DOLUMVO-774016 format. One record per residue (C-alpha): x negated, z, y. Coordinates in steps of 0.5 Angstrom, whole numbers, plus 2048, in hexadecimal, padded with zeros to 3 digits. Example, Ala and Ser with C-alpha at 12.3 -4.5 7.8 and 13.67 -1.06 7.14 Angstrom:
<nodes>
NODE 7E7 810 7F7
NODE 7E5 80E 7FE
</nodes>
This chain:
<nodes>
NODE 815 7D9 80E
NODE 811 7D6 814
NODE 816 7D1 815
NODE 81C 7D6 815
NODE 818 7DB 81A
NODE 816 7D5 81F
NODE 81E 7D2 81E
NODE 820 7D9 820
NODE 81B 7D9 826
NODE 81E 7D3 828
NODE 825 7D5 828
NODE 824 7DB 82C
NODE 821 7D7 831
NODE 826 7D2 831
NODE 82D 7D6 831
NODE 82A 7DC 834
NODE 825 7DB 839
NODE 827 7E1 83D
NODE 827 7E6 838
NODE 82C 7E9 833
NODE 832 7ED 834
NODE 833 7F3 831
NODE 83A 7F5 830
NODE 83E 7FC 82D
NODE 841 7FB 827
NODE 848 7FD 82A
NODE 847 7F7 82E
NODE 846 7F3 828
NODE 84B 7F5 824
NODE 851 7F2 822
NODE 854 7F8 81E
NODE 850 7FE 81D
NODE 854 804 818
NODE 853 809 813
NODE 854 808 80C
NODE 858 80D 808
NODE 856 812 802
NODE 854 80F 7FB
NODE 853 815 7F6
NODE 84E 815 7F1
NODE 853 816 7EC
NODE 857 810 7EE
NODE 850 80B 7ED
NODE 852 807 7E7
NODE 84E 801 7E3
NODE 853 7FC 7E5
NODE 858 7FB 7EB
NODE 857 7F9 7F2
NODE 850 7FA 7F5
NODE 84E 800 7F9
NODE 849 803 7FD
NODE 848 80B 7FE
NODE 844 80D 803
NODE 83E 810 7FF
NODE 83D 80A 7FC
NODE 83B 807 803
NODE 835 80C 803
NODE 833 80B 7FB
NODE 835 804 7F9
NODE 836 7FF 7FE
NODE 831 7FC 802
NODE 831 7F8 809
NODE 836 7F3 805
NODE 83A 7F3 7FF
NODE 83F 7EE 7FB
NODE 842 7F2 7F6
NODE 844 7F9 7F6
NODE 842 7FE 7F0
NODE 849 802 7F0
NODE 850 800 7EF
NODE 856 804 7F0
NODE 85E 803 7EE
NODE 860 800 7F5
NODE 868 803 7F4
NODE 865 80A 7F3
NODE 861 80A 7FA
NODE 866 80D 800
NODE 865 809 807
NODE 860 804 804
NODE 85B 801 809
NODE 858 7FB 807
NODE 851 7F7 809
NODE 84F 7EF 808
NODE 84A 7EA 808
NODE 845 7EC 80E
NODE 848 7F3 810
NODE 843 7F8 811
NODE 843 7FF 80E
NODE 840 806 811
NODE 840 80C 80D
NODE 842 811 812
NODE 841 818 80E
NODE 83A 819 80B
NODE 834 81F 80A
NODE 82F 81C 80F
NODE 830 81B 816
NODE 82A 816 815
NODE 82E 812 810
NODE 835 813 813
NODE 83A 80D 814
NODE 835 808 80F
NODE 839 802 80F
NODE 83A 7FB 80B
NODE 83D 7F5 80B
NODE 842 7F2 806
NODE 841 7EB 805
NODE 845 7EA 7FF
NODE 84C 7E6 7FE
NODE 850 7EC 7FC
NODE 855 7F0 7FF
NODE 852 7F7 7FE
NODE 854 7FF 800
NODE 850 803 804
NODE 850 80B 802
NODE 851 811 807
NODE 84B 812 80C
NODE 84A 80A 80C
NODE 84A 807 813
NODE 84C 7FF 813
NODE 849 7FA 818
NODE 84D 7F4 819
NODE 849 7EE 81D
NODE 847 7E7 81E
NODE 83F 7E7 81E
NODE 83B 7E6 818
NODE 83C 7EC 813
NODE 835 7EC 810
NODE 832 7EC 817
NODE 836 7F1 81A
NODE 835 7F6 814
NODE 82D 7F4 815
NODE 82E 7F6 81C
NODE 832 7FD 81A
NODE 82C 7FF 815
NODE 827 7FF 81A
NODE 823 805 81D
NODE 826 804 824
NODE 82D 804 821
NODE 82C 809 81C
NODE 82A 80D 822
NODE 831 80C 826
NODE 835 80E 81F
NODE 831 814 81E
NODE 832 816 826
NODE 836 81D 828
NODE 836 81E 820
NODE 836 825 81E
NODE 831 826 818
NODE 834 82B 813
NODE 837 82A 80C
NODE 83C 825 80D
NODE 83B 820 813
NODE 841 81C 816
NODE 841 815 81B
NODE 848 812 81D
NODE 84B 80C 81F
NODE 84A 80D 827
NODE 842 80F 825
NODE 842 808 821
NODE 845 804 827
NODE 840 807 82C
NODE 839 804 828
NODE 836 7FE 82B
NODE 833 7F8 828
NODE 830 7F1 82A
NODE 834 7EC 829
NODE 831 7E5 82A
NODE 835 7DF 829
NODE 837 7DE 821
NODE 832 7D8 820
NODE 82C 7DD 822
NODE 82F 7E3 81E
NODE 82F 7DE 818
NODE 828 7DC 819
NODE 826 7E4 819
NODE 82A 7E5 812
NODE 827 7E0 80F
NODE 820 7E3 811
NODE 822 7EA 80F
NODE 825 7E8 808
NODE 81F 7E5 806
NODE 81B 7EB 808
NODE 820 7EF 805
NODE 820 7EB 7FE
NODE 818 7EB 7FE
NODE 818 7F2 7FF
NODE 81D 7F3 7F9
NODE 818 7EE 7F5
NODE 812 7F2 7F7
NODE 815 7F9 7F5
NODE 817 7F6 7EE
NODE 810 7F3 7ED
NODE 80D 7F9 7EF
NODE 80E 7FE 7E9
NODE 80B 7F8 7E4
NODE 805 7F7 7E9
NODE 803 7FF 7E9
NODE 804 7FF 7E1
NODE 7FF 7F9 7E0
NODE 7FA 7FC 7E5
NODE 7FB 803 7E2
NODE 7FA 800 7DB
NODE 7F4 7FC 7DD
NODE 7F0 803 7E0
NODE 7F2 806 7DA
NODE 7EF 801 7D6
NODE 7E8 801 7DA
NODE 7E8 808 7DA
NODE 7E9 809 7D2
NODE 7E3 803 7D2
NODE 7DF 807 7D6
NODE 7E0 80E 7D2
NODE 7DF 80B 7CC
NODE 7D7 80B 7C9
NODE 7D4 807 7C5
NODE 7CE 80B 7C4
NODE 7CD 812 7C0
NODE 7D0 817 7C6
NODE 7D0 81F 7C4
NODE 7D7 822 7C4
NODE 7D9 829 7C6
NODE 7DF 82C 7C4
NODE 7E3 82D 7CB
NODE 7E2 835 7CA
NODE 7DB 834 7CA
NODE 7DB 831 7D1
NODE 7E1 835 7D4
NODE 7E5 83B 7D5
NODE 7EC 83B 7D5
NODE 7F2 83E 7D8
NODE 7FA 83D 7D8
NODE 7FE 83E 7DE
NODE 804 843 7E0
NODE 80B 841 7E2
NODE 80C 841 7EA
NODE 813 83F 7EA
NODE 815 845 7ED
NODE 811 846 7F2
NODE 811 83F 7F5
NODE 811 83F 7FD
NODE 811 839 802
NODE 80B 839 806
NODE 808 83E 801
NODE 800 83F 801
NODE 7FF 83C 7FB
NODE 800 835 7F7
NODE 804 837 7F0
NODE 800 832 7EB
NODE 806 830 7E7
NODE 807 829 7E2
NODE 80A 826 7E8
NODE 804 827 7ED
NODE 7FF 825 7E7
NODE 803 81E 7E5
NODE 804 81D 7ED
NODE 7FC 81E 7EE
NODE 7FE 823 7F3
NODE 803 820 7F7
NODE 809 824 7F5
NODE 808 82C 7F7
NODE 80C 832 7F6
NODE 809 838 7FA
NODE 808 840 7F9
NODE 805 846 7FC
NODE 803 849 7F5
NODE 7FC 846 7F3
NODE 7FD 849 7EB
NODE 7F9 844 7E8
NODE 7F3 842 7ED
NODE 7EF 83B 7EC
NODE 7E8 839 7EE
NODE 7E4 833 7EF
NODE 7E3 82E 7EA
NODE 7E9 832 7E5
NODE 7EC 82C 7E1
NODE 7F3 82D 7E1
NODE 7F8 82A 7DB
NODE 7FF 82A 7DA
NODE 800 82D 7D3
NODE 808 82B 7D2
NODE 80C 825 7D3
NODE 812 821 7D0
NODE 812 81C 7CB
NODE 80D 816 7CD
NODE 80C 819 7D4
NODE 807 817 7D9
NODE 805 81E 7DB
NODE 802 821 7D4
NODE 7FB 822 7D4
NODE 7FB 820 7DC
NODE 7F5 823 7E0
NODE 7F3 824 7E6
NODE 7ED 827 7E9
NODE 7ED 82D 7EE
NODE 7E8 82B 7F4
NODE 7EA 830 7F9
NODE 7EA 838 7F8
NODE 7EF 83E 7F9
NODE 7F5 839 7FA
NODE 7F8 838 7F4
NODE 7FB 83D 7EE
NODE 7FC 83A 7E7
NODE 804 83A 7E4
NODE 805 83B 7DD
NODE 804 835 7D7
NODE 7FE 833 7DC
NODE 7F7 834 7D9
NODE 7F1 835 7DD
NODE 7EA 834 7DA
NODE 7E5 837 7DE
NODE 7DE 834 7DD
NODE 7D9 838 7D9
NODE 7D3 833 7D7
NODE 7CE 830 7DB
NODE 7CE 82A 7D6
NODE 7D5 827 7D9
NODE 7D7 824 7E0
NODE 7DE 827 7E2
NODE 7E0 820 7E5
NODE 7DE 81D 7DE
NODE 7E1 822 7DA
NODE 7E8 820 7DE
NODE 7E7 819 7DC
NODE 7E6 81A 7D5
NODE 7EC 820 7D5
NODE 7F1 81C 7D9
NODE 7F7 81A 7D4
NODE 7F2 81A 7CF
NODE 7F4 816 7C8
NODE 7F3 81C 7C4
NODE 7F7 820 7C7
NODE 7FD 81B 7C8
NODE 7FD 81A 7C1
NODE 801 821 7C0
NODE 807 81E 7C4
NODE 80C 81C 7BE
NODE 810 818 7C3
NODE 816 81C 7C1
NODE 815 824 7C3
NODE 812 826 7C9
NODE 80B 827 7C8
NODE 807 82E 7CA
NODE 800 82D 7C9
NODE 7FD 834 7C6
NODE 7F6 836 7C9
NODE 7F3 835 7C2
NODE 7F4 82E 7C2
NODE 7F2 82D 7C8
NODE 7EB 831 7C8
NODE 7E9 82E 7C1
NODE 7E9 827 7C3
NODE 7E2 824 7C3
NODE 7DF 822 7CA
NODE 7D9 81C 7CA
NODE 7D5 81F 7CF
NODE 7CF 81A 7D1
NODE 7C9 81C 7D5
NODE 7CB 81E 7DC
NODE 7C8 818 7E0
NODE 7CD 814 7DC
NODE 7D3 818 7DD
NODE 7D1 817 7E4
NODE 7D1 810 7E4
NODE 7D7 80F 7E0
NODE 7DB 814 7E5
NODE 7D8 80F 7EB
NODE 7DB 809 7E7
NODE 7E2 80C 7E5
NODE 7E3 80F 7EC
NODE 7E2 808 7EF
NODE 7E7 806 7EA
NODE 7EB 80B 7EC
NODE 7EB 80A 7F3
NODE 7ED 803 7F2
NODE 7F2 804 7EE
NODE 7F5 80A 7F2
NODE 7F5 805 7F8
NODE 7F8 7FE 7F3
NODE 7FD 804 7F0
NODE 800 806 7F6
NODE 806 80B 7F4
NODE 80C 807 7F3
NODE 811 80B 7F8
NODE 80B 80B 7FD
NODE 80A 804 7FC
NODE 812 802 7FD
NODE 813 807 803
NODE 80D 803 807
NODE 810 7FC 805
NODE 817 7FF 807
NODE 814 802 80E
NODE 810 7FB 80F
NODE 818 7F7 80D
NODE 81B 7FC 812
NODE 816 7FA 818
NODE 816 7F3 817
NODE 81E 7F4 816
NODE 81E 7F8 81D
NODE 819 7F3 820
NODE 81E 7ED 81F
NODE 824 7F1 821
NODE 821 7F4 828
NODE 823 7F0 82E
NODE 822 7F1 835
NODE 829 7F1 838
NODE 82A 7EC 83D
NODE 822 7EB 83E
NODE 81D 7E8 839
NODE 81E 7E6 832
NODE 81B 7E9 82B
NODE 813 7E9 82B
NODE 811 7E3 826
NODE 809 7E3 828
NODE 804 7E0 823
NODE 802 7E6 820
NODE 809 7E9 820
NODE 80B 7E3 81C
NODE 804 7E4 817
NODE 807 7EC 816
NODE 80D 7EA 814
NODE 80B 7E4 80F
NODE 806 7E9 80D
NODE 80C 7EE 80B
NODE 810 7E9 808
NODE 80A 7E5 804
NODE 805 7EB 804
NODE 7FF 7E6 805
NODE 800 7E0 80A
NODE 7FC 7D9 80B
NODE 7FA 7D8 812
NODE 7F5 7D4 816
NODE 7EF 7D7 817
NODE 7F0 7D5 81F
NODE 7F7 7D8 81F
NODE 7F3 7DF 81E
NODE 7ED 7DE 821
NODE 7E9 7DC 827
NODE 7E3 7D8 825
NODE 7DD 7D6 829
NODE 7D6 7D3 829
NODE 7D0 7D8 829
NODE 7CB 7D7 82E
NODE 7C4 7D3 82F
NODE 7BE 7D8 82E
NODE 7B9 7D6 828
NODE 7B4 7DB 824
NODE 7AF 7DA 829
NODE 7B3 7DE 82E
NODE 7B2 7E4 829
NODE 7AF 7EB 82D
NODE 7AD 7F1 82A
NODE 7B2 7F5 82F
NODE 7B8 7F2 832
NODE 7BF 7F0 831
NODE 7C2 7F1 82A
NODE 7C3 7E9 827
NODE 7C4 7E6 820
NODE 7C1 7DE 81F
NODE 7C5 7DA 81A
NODE 7C0 7D9 815
NODE 7C0 7E1 815
NODE 7C7 7E1 812
NODE 7C4 7DD 80C
NODE 7BE 7E1 80B
NODE 7BF 7E8 80E
NODE 7C6 7EA 80E
NODE 7CC 7EC 809
NODE 7D3 7EC 80A
NODE 7D3 7F0 810
NODE 7CE 7F4 814
NODE 7CE 7F9 81A
NODE 7C6 7F8 81C
NODE 7C2 7F2 81E
NODE 7BB 7F1 81C
NODE 7B9 7ED 822
NODE 7B9 7ED 82A
NODE 7B9 7E8 830
NODE 7B8 7E9 836
NODE 7BD 7EB 83B
NODE 7BC 7E5 83F
NODE 7BD 7E1 839
NODE 7C3 7E5 837
NODE 7C6 7E4 83E
NODE 7C7 7DD 83C
NODE 7C9 7DE 835
NODE 7D0 7DE 831
NODE 7D2 7E5 82F
NODE 7D5 7E8 829
NODE 7D9 7EF 82A
NODE 7DA 7F4 824
NODE 7DF 7F1 81E
NODE 7DD 7EA 820
NODE 7DB 7E5 81A
NODE 7D4 7E1 81B
NODE 7D4 7DB 817
NODE 7CE 7D6 817
NODE 7D1 7CF 817
NODE 7CB 7CB 815
NODE 7C7 7CB 80F
NODE 7C3 7C7 80A
NODE 7C8 7C7 804
NODE 7D0 7C8 804
NODE 7CF 7CE 800
NODE 7CC 7D2 806
NODE 7D0 7CF 80B
NODE 7D5 7D4 80F
NODE 7D2 7DA 80C
NODE 7D4 7E0 811
NODE 7D2 7E7 812
NODE 7D8 7EC 815
NODE 7D5 7EF 81B
NODE 7D6 7F7 81B
NODE 7D2 7FA 820
NODE 7D4 7FE 826
NODE 7D1 7F9 82B
NODE 7D1 7F2 82D
NODE 7CC 7ED 82A
NODE 7C9 7E6 82D
NODE 7CA 7E1 827
NODE 7C6 7DA 827
NODE 7C8 7D3 826
NODE 7CB 7D0 820
NODE 7D0 7D6 81F
NODE 7D7 7D7 820
NODE 7D9 7DD 823
NODE 7E0 7DF 820
NODE 7E4 7E4 824
NODE 7EA 7E7 821
NODE 7EF 7ED 820
NODE 7EE 7ED 818
NODE 7EA 7F2 814
NODE 7E3 7EF 815
NODE 7E1 7F0 80E
NODE 7E7 7ED 80A
NODE 7E5 7E7 80E
NODE 7DE 7E7 80D
NODE 7DF 7E8 805
NODE 7E4 7E2 806
NODE 7DF 7DD 809
NODE 7DB 7DE 803
NODE 7E0 7DC 7FE
NODE 7E1 7D6 7F9
NODE 7E8 7D4 7FD
NODE 7E4 7D5 804
NODE 7DE 7D0 801
NODE 7E3 7CB 7FF
NODE 7E6 7CA 806
NODE 7E0 7CA 809
NODE 7DD 7C5 805
NODE 7E2 7C0 808
NODE 7E0 7C2 80F
NODE 7D9 7C2 80E
NODE 7D5 7BB 810
NODE 7CE 7B9 810
NODE 7C8 7B7 80B
NODE 7C2 7BB 80C
NODE 7C5 7C0 811
NODE 7CC 7C2 80F
NODE 7D1 7C5 814
NODE 7D8 7C7 815
NODE 7DA 7C7 81C
NODE 7DD 7CD 81F
NODE 7E3 7C9 822
NODE 7E5 7C7 81B
NODE 7E5 7CE 818
NODE 7EB 7CF 81C
NODE 7EE 7CB 816
NODE 7EC 7D0 810
NODE 7F2 7D3 80D
NODE 7F1 7DA 80B
NODE 7F5 7DF 807
NODE 7F7 7E4 80C
NODE 7FA 7EB 809
NODE 7FC 7F1 80E
NODE 7F7 7F5 811
NODE 7F8 7FB 80C
NODE 7F7 7F6 806
NODE 7F1 7F3 809
NODE 7EE 7FA 80A
NODE 7F0 7FC 802
NODE 7ED 7F5 800
NODE 7E6 7F6 804
NODE 7E6 7FE 801
NODE 7E6 7FB 7FA
NODE 7E1 7F5 7FB
NODE 7DD 7FA 7FF
NODE 7DD 7FF 7F8
NODE 7DC 7F9 7F4
NODE 7D6 7F7 7F8
NODE 7D3 7FE 7F8
NODE 7D4 7FE 7F0
NODE 7D0 7F8 7EF
NODE 7CB 7FA 7F4
NODE 7CA 800 7F1
NODE 7C9 7FC 7EA
NODE 7C5 7F7 7ED
NODE 7C0 7FC 7F0
NODE 7C0 801 7EA
NODE 7BF 7FC 7E5
NODE 7B7 7FA 7E6
NODE 7B6 802 7E6
NODE 7BA 802 7DF
NODE 7B6 7FD 7DD
NODE 7B0 800 7DE
NODE 7B2 806 7DB
NODE 7B4 803 7D5
NODE 7AE 800 7D5
NODE 7AA 806 7D5
NODE 7AE 809 7D0
NODE 7AD 803 7CB
NODE 7A5 804 7CD
NODE 7A5 80B 7CB
NODE 7A9 80B 7C4
NODE 7A5 805 7C3
NODE 79E 809 7C4
NODE 7A1 80E 7C0
NODE 7A3 80A 7BA
NODE 79C 807 7BA
NODE 798 80E 7BB
NODE 796 810 7B4
NODE 793 817 7B4
NODE 790 81B 7AE
NODE 78F 814 7AB
NODE 787 812 7A9
NODE 785 80B 7AD
</nodes>
C-alpha cells in the first residue's frame, strides 16, 4: 500500500506537475443519451441483460460486471444499449441528496438501459470516473437546483454540467487501485464485524454469568418480596413527534434507549431506579426479559407488555437486581421456540433472587459496570460502526480525488499517509522517528535539587517514583539551572535511557501536567502528537522490551542512545482507537489497584474473624475447671 501511494505521488509529479485539469462531463462525452422504459412485468430470469433505474440505487455500487435483471429484447420498443466502460446515471429518485447516483459497467455483454437512466460513453478509466462521480463534491453538483418533493428528477443537460478532475490515465488507474483496496477492506471489515460482536457478547455474558453464580450459601428471596410490580398501557394512539415523554416499549429497551417514540401524555409514569422488562417477544427473540434501568425522572411513560419493578426492600441494590434480572435464564425458559412468549406477572414475581450482603452487591456492580463499559466500547453497534467506516472510506476517497485545478497536487504528507494506512489496515507499523521528535535531556544532578523552584524530573526518579504517567513533580531545581536545562511539555514522554540492568532501561513516564518541566540527563524526551498514555503503555510491553534489548549496549551500565530510539517500530492505531485502548487499560489498572489495595485489609479482616471464632470455639462456659 505504501508503494502504491508513493507511486501515485511520483506519477502526479511527473505527469501533471502544474496541477490537474477539471472538465465537464459534456466535454468528456463521446455520446450521452437516455435509456428506454423497461416495465417491471417485462423483467425476466433469462434473456438480454438490463438495468432499471431503481437498481442503481439499491443493487449496484461503484461498478458492476453482471446485471441482476434480464428482459426479452424483442418486447422493448426503441431499445437503448450500454456496453463495457459506460457510466449509468439514475435521473429519477426520492431524495435530492442521492439523485443521479451513478455506476460503471465493466462487464463484456451488450445490455439494455431502462427508462430514467442516462448512459455516458467516454474514453477515460471507467472505474476512476465512477469513483470521481461518487464524491461529496460531485454529489453537490448532481443535487444542485433540484426541488425536494416526492419524486426528484435530473436530466441529460444537468448531467453534462457536472465537473470532475481528469488526471492522465496512468494516474487514474493508480487511484482506482488504491480505492479498490479501500473498498475491499471496508467490505471485509463489515463482513467480519458481526462475528466479532457476537464473540464479544458471548465473552461478556460468560463472565457476567460466572460473577452472578455463587459458590457459597446466599439467602434467596422471591422477586415479589423485593419489588412492587406494575404493567404499562398502550400509547400507540397518542404518539406525537417532538412529544414531552419517551414511550418505553420493547424497541426502546432492546436498543438500550436509542430507538424512541414520544407522546405528550404520561399515562404510566416511571421513577428513578425502576427496572423495566420486556414481557413479550417472538420465538427465540433477543428482547424477551431484556431489562433497562431508569436513571432520569419524569421523562418516561410505560407502554403495554413492559413490566416495571419498583424496589421496596432495602436489602437489594437496584443495579445489582438489574444485572440479575436482565435476560434471566429462568424467564427465558418460558420461550418454547414455537409461539410468541408472553411472560405472566406471576411467573416473573415468583422467581428466586440470590441476594448477598449489600457490600458484596456493590462490589459486583462495580466490576460488572466495568465489564459492561468495556464490552460496550468493544461491541459498538454494527450499524454505527459500519457508518463510521463508510464515512472514513468516503473521506479518503474524496481526499484522493481532490485536486487543485491547474495548481498543486493532492496532499500526501506523512501524517496523511499514516491516516490513510490506518484506515486501510486498522493499525499500521511505523518508525518512532516518523511520528516523534526525540531529544536528549539536560545535565542537572540530584545535588541541584532545591525546596522551591522550577519543577523537574531526574532520570532515577522514573524508576523509583513515577508510574505510567504523572501530572505533578516531586522535586525542583533553581531557575538558573532550569534555564540551562532541557524541557518537556505536556504529553511528552520522558524515558530513562541508562540503567544497571536491561529490564529497567527505557522505563518511561508520560508527562500530563499543564506546565513545562526540566528533565535531567540520561533521558530521551519524546515529542509527538499521539495519545501519550497509549505510547507510555506500549513502552512497557514485551514487544518493546525485545526491541530495546537489541539496541542496548554496555555491561555495568546499560544504555540505549536516544538516536537509536528513532528506529523502534511501533503499532499505531488511529487516535480514536488509542483512546479506547487507554480507557480499557486504565479501567483494568484501576481494578487491579483496587484489588491490591483492598487485599491486605481483607486478609486482616479474615484473620480477625478467624481469631474471633477460634476464641469462641475455645471458650467453654458453664464447665468446671
